[in-house]
C-alpha positions in Angstrom: 29.8 -26.9 -63.8 27.5 -28.4 -66.1 24.5 -26.7 -64.2 23.9 -24.4 -61.2 20.9 -25.1 -58.8 20.0 -22.7 -56.3 17.4 -22.1 -53.8 16.7 -19.0 -52.1 15.2 -18.2 -48.7 13.9 -14.8 -47.5 13.5 -14.1 -43.5 11.2 -11.4 -42.5 12.4 -8.8 -40.2 9.5 -6.5 -40.1 6.6 -4.6 -41.7 8.1 -1.1 -43.9 3.7 -0.6 -45.0 0.7 -2.0 -44.6 -2.7 -1.5 -46.4 -6.1 -2.5 -47.7 -4.5 -4.7 -50.4 -1.7 -5.8 -48.7 1.7 -5.6 -46.9 5.5 -5.1 -47.6 7.5 -6.8 -45.8 11.6 -5.8 -45.0 13.2 -9.0 -45.3 16.6 -10.7 -46.0 17.8 -13.0 -48.5 20.2 -15.5 -47.9 22.5 -17.6 -49.6 25.0 -19.6 -49.1 28.2 -19.1 -46.2 25.9 -16.8 -45.1 25.3 -14.4 -47.5 22.5 -12.0 -46.7 20.7 -9.3 -48.8 18.5 -6.9 -47.1 15.4 -6.7 -49.7 11.3 -5.5 -49.6 9.0 -8.0 -50.3 5.5 -6.8 -51.3 2.1 -9.1 -51.0 -1.6 -9.0 -51.4 -3.4 -10.0 -48.8 -5.5 -13.4 -49.9 -9.0 -12.4 -49.7 -7.9 -10.3 -53.0 -6.2 -12.9 -55.1 -9.6 -14.6 -56.0 -9.9 -11.4 -58.0 -7.8 -12.1 -61.5 -7.6 -8.5 -62.2 -5.7 -8.1 -59.0 -3.7 -10.9 -59.4 -2.4 -9.7 -62.9 -1.7 -5.8 -62.0 0.3 -7.7 -59.6 2.1 -9.9 -62.3 2.3 -7.0 -65.0 3.9 -5.4 -62.5 6.6 -7.2 -61.5 6.9 -8.2 -65.3 7.2 -4.3 -66.7 9.4 -3.5 -63.9 11.8 -6.3 -64.1 13.8 -5.3 -67.1 13.4 -1.3 -66.4 17.4 -1.1 -64.9 17.9 2.5 -63.8 19.3 4.4 -61.2 16.0 6.4 -60.5 13.6 3.2 -61.0 13.3 0.6 -57.5 14.0 -2.5 -59.0 12.5 -5.9 -59.3 13.8 -8.4 -58.5 11.6 -11.5 -58.4 8.2 -12.4 -58.9 7.4 -15.5 -56.6 4.7 -17.8 -55.5 4.0 -19.0 -51.5 1.0 -20.8 -50.8 -1.2 -19.9 -53.2 -0.3 -16.1 -53.2 2.1 -14.4 -55.1 4.7 -12.0 -54.0 7.2 -9.4 -55.2 11.1 -9.3 -54.6 11.9 -5.4 -54.8 15.1 -3.6 -54.4 15.0 -1.7 -50.5 15.1 1.5 -50.6 16.5 3.1 -47.3 15.3 6.1 -46.9 11.3 8.1 -46.8 8.6 8.6 -49.6 8.3 12.5 -51.0 5.0 12.7 -48.8 7.4 12.6 -46.0 9.6 14.8 -47.1 6.8 17.5 -47.5 5.2 16.9 -44.7 8.2 17.8 -42.8 9.2 21.0 -44.5 5.4 22.0 -44.2 5.8 21.1 -40.2 8.3 23.3 -39.7 7.2 25.8 -41.6 9.9 26.1 -44.0 10.0 25.3 -47.7 12.2 23.1 -49.9 15.9 24.2 -51.1 14.7 25.3 -54.8 17.8 23.7 -56.4 17.0 20.5 -54.4 13.5 20.2 -55.2 14.5 21.1 -59.2 17.0 18.0 -58.5 14.8 15.2 -57.0 11.9 15.8 -59.5 14.6 15.8 -62.6 15.1 12.8 -61.3 11.8 11.0 -61.5 11.8 12.8 -65.1 14.9 10.4 -65.9 12.9 7.2 -64.5 9.8 8.3 -66.4 11.8 9.0 -69.8 13.2 5.0 -69.3 10.0 3.4 -68.7 8.2 5.5 -71.6 10.9 4.7 -74.1 11.3 1.1 -73.0 11.4 -1.8 -75.4 11.0 -5.6 -75.5 14.3 -7.5 -76.3 12.4 -8.1 -79.5 12.9 -4.1 -79.9 9.4 -3.2 -79.9 8.3 -0.1 -77.6 6.1 -1.4 -74.8 4.0 2.0 -75.0 4.5 2.4 -70.6 2.3 5.1 -69.0 3.1 5.1 -65.3 -0.5 6.4 -64.4 0.2 7.0 -60.8 2.9 9.3 -60.1 2.7 11.1 -56.8 4.8 11.9 -54.0 3.8 8.4 -52.2 5.5 6.2 -55.1 8.7 8.6 -55.1 11.4 7.4 -52.5 14.3 9.0 -51.6 17.3 7.2 -49.9 19.6 8.4 -46.7 21.9 8.0 -49.7 20.0 11.0 -52.1 19.0 8.6 -54.8 15.6 9.2 -56.0 13.5 6.4 -56.9 10.2 6.0 -58.7 8.6 2.9 -57.5 4.7 1.5 -57.7 4.1 0.4 -61.5 0.5 -1.1 -60.1 -1.4 0.8 -62.0 1.0 1.1 -65.3 -0.4 0.5 -68.9 1.9 -1.1 -71.8 1.1 -2.5 -74.9 1.9 -6.0 -73.6 -0.6 -6.1 -70.8 -4.0 -6.2 -70.6 -5.4 -4.0 -68.0 -9.0 -2.3 -67.6 -10.3 0.1 -70.3 -9.5 3.8 -69.6 -13.0 5.0 -71.0 -14.2 2.7 -67.5 -12.2 2.6 -64.8 -10.2 5.2 -63.4 -6.3 4.8 -62.5 -4.0 6.6 -60.0 -4.7 9.3 -56.8 -7.4 11.7 -57.7 -5.1 14.9 -56.5 -2.6 14.1 -59.6 -4.7 12.9 -62.4 -3.8 14.2 -65.7 -7.5 16.2 -67.0 -7.5 13.5 -69.7 -7.2 10.8 -67.0 -9.9 12.8 -65.2 -12.1 12.7 -68.0 -11.8 9.1 -68.8 -9.8 9.5 -72.3 -6.5 7.5 -72.8 -3.4 8.6 -71.1 0.0 8.9 -72.9 3.4 10.1 -71.4 2.2 13.5 -71.4 0.0 12.5 -68.4 2.9 11.4 -66.5 4.0 14.8 -67.5 1.4 16.3 -66.2 1.3 14.8 -62.7 4.6 15.2 -62.0 4.5 18.9 -62.8 1.6 19.0 -59.6 4.3 17.0 -58.0 6.8 19.7 -58.4 4.5 22.5 -57.4 3.7 21.2 -54.5 7.4 20.5 -53.3 7.8 23.9 -53.9 5.1 25.1 -52.1 4.1 22.6 -49.6 0.6 22.6 -51.2 -1.4 20.5 -53.2 -2.5 21.7 -56.4 -6.1 19.7 -56.3 -7.0 18.6 -52.7 -10.3 16.8 -54.0 -11.7 13.5 -52.5 -14.5 13.3 -55.1 -13.8 12.6 -59.2 -16.6 15.3 -59.8 -14.4 18.2 -57.6 -11.7 17.3 -59.2 -13.4 17.6 -63.0 -15.4 20.3 -61.8 -12.0 22.5 -60.8 -10.3 21.4 -63.9 -12.8 22.5 -66.0 -12.7 26.3 -64.5 -9.3 26.4 -63.0 -6.3 28.0 -64.2 -3.2 27.2 -62.3 -1.1 30.0 -60.9 2.6 30.0 -60.9 4.2 28.5 -57.7 5.8 32.1 -57.0 2.1 33.2 -56.1 2.7 31.2 -53.0 6.4 30.8 -52.7 8.3 34.1 -53.5 11.6 32.7 -54.0 11.0 30.1 -56.7 12.3 31.8 -60.1 10.7 32.4 -63.0 12.2 29.5 -64.7 10.6 27.4 -62.6 7.3 28.9 -63.0 7.9 28.3 -66.2 8.7 24.4 -66.5 5.5 24.2 -63.8 3.2 25.8 -66.1 4.2 23.9 -69.3 4.2 20.7 -67.7 0.5 20.9 -66.5 -0.8 22.6 -69.4 -4.9 21.2 -70.0 -3.9 20.6 -73.5 -1.5 17.7 -73.7 0.2 19.2 -77.2 0.9 22.2 -74.8 3.1 19.9 -72.4 6.2 18.1 -72.9 6.3 16.3 -75.5 8.3 13.7 -73.3 10.0 13.7 -69.7 13.3 14.1 -70.7 12.4 17.3 -72.2 11.1 18.3 -68.7 13.9 16.6 -67.3 16.5 18.7 -69.4 14.7 22.2 -68.6 15.2 21.2 -64.8 18.8 20.4 -65.6 19.5 23.2 -67.5 17.9 25.5 -64.6 20.3 23.8 -62.2 23.4 23.5 -63.7 23.4 26.6 -66.7 25.8 28.2 -64.5 27.8 25.4 -63.3 27.9 23.2 -60.1 24.6 22.3 -58.8 23.2 19.4 -56.6 24.0 15.7 -56.9 22.9 12.8 -55.2 25.5 13.9 -52.5 24.2 17.1 -51.6 20.8 15.8 -51.5 22.0 13.4 -48.8 23.6 16.2 -47.2 20.8 17.8 -47.4 18.3 15.7 -45.5 21.2 15.4 -42.7 20.5 18.8 -42.2 17.0 18.8 -42.0 16.1 15.5 -40.6 19.3 14.8 -38.2 20.9 11.4 -38.5 17.9 9.5 -37.7 15.0 11.3 -38.9 15.3 9.8 -42.3 15.3 6.4 -41.4 11.9 4.3 -42.3 10.3 2.9 -39.3 9.6 -1.0 -39.2 7.3 -2.8 -37.4 8.1 -6.2 -36.0 6.4 -8.9 -37.4 6.3 -12.6 -36.8 9.3 -14.7 -38.0 8.8 -16.3 -41.1 10.3 -17.8 -44.4 9.3 -17.3 -47.8 10.8 -20.6 -49.7 10.3 -20.2 -53.2 10.6 -23.8 -55.3 14.0 -24.5 -56.7 14.9 -23.5 -60.2 17.6 -24.9 -62.2 19.3 -23.2 -64.8 21.7 -25.7 -67.4 24.9 -24.3 -68.4 27.2 -25.7 -70.7 31.2 -24.6 -69.6 32.7 -24.6 -72.8 36.1 -26.0 -72.1 
């Protein structure tokens, strides 16, 4: 075969999520002989496409994650354009985000199993380490920082696979992003002190945010329940985080230590890497033998939520097709 030509059509099945900036659709990627693959498509509303910063963030996210191939990172499959608007085709993770997971336990007046909580966060730590240490094809470090680690950006599939998603506000050496001393990125309750004070972020900033997620997962309580930056700054300047065992008495000392180290106000006192935090969590889980796995998390979900309780809701959408331009890749076959 001297050349390969392909055209891809995406059939929209429904809406997974919709917000002020855009919509995430459930879709099917179609191919030859009835081939179909379920995917998710992220779009930006047309009125925001006029803002070059919004467009560059969407394109930047697609390019950043395209080569971050890791079980615990939601994969980006394609960046396309239709009617002058960009869209990202992503792996579809059939499950719910960690916000839903925590809210369920809070509603049921119960705490997440401690081993399961450690397992979930250890997988996010693995994803972050992959991102933080990523290099270009020429071997140059990308200097990537996620900057938006929070329960809404952590998905758990029904099979018990944990996925970190939404690198939309990430920074990297290869990207042009708004200056950190001028523009705030990320969600207020999960910002690190340096982010809240408009200082430069590092991988330690993501570690701090992940420590806040672990505290919330163990206790059903956010550390910083704030709606203004001024209040957050005030709390951070005068607040010493208590160990999670103060709220949830069953939390063992080792997890208390991990949370407090991850959330140290001084970045130099935190884990130096997300991998170090993940290693400590795995030592806690597997130090005495067998510990939780994807299958254990999947079984836990079935027990807690029932057979259909963790299936994402998909709203109906008008049938539509997204047809990107035909691309041609010429390959010479060696005889």
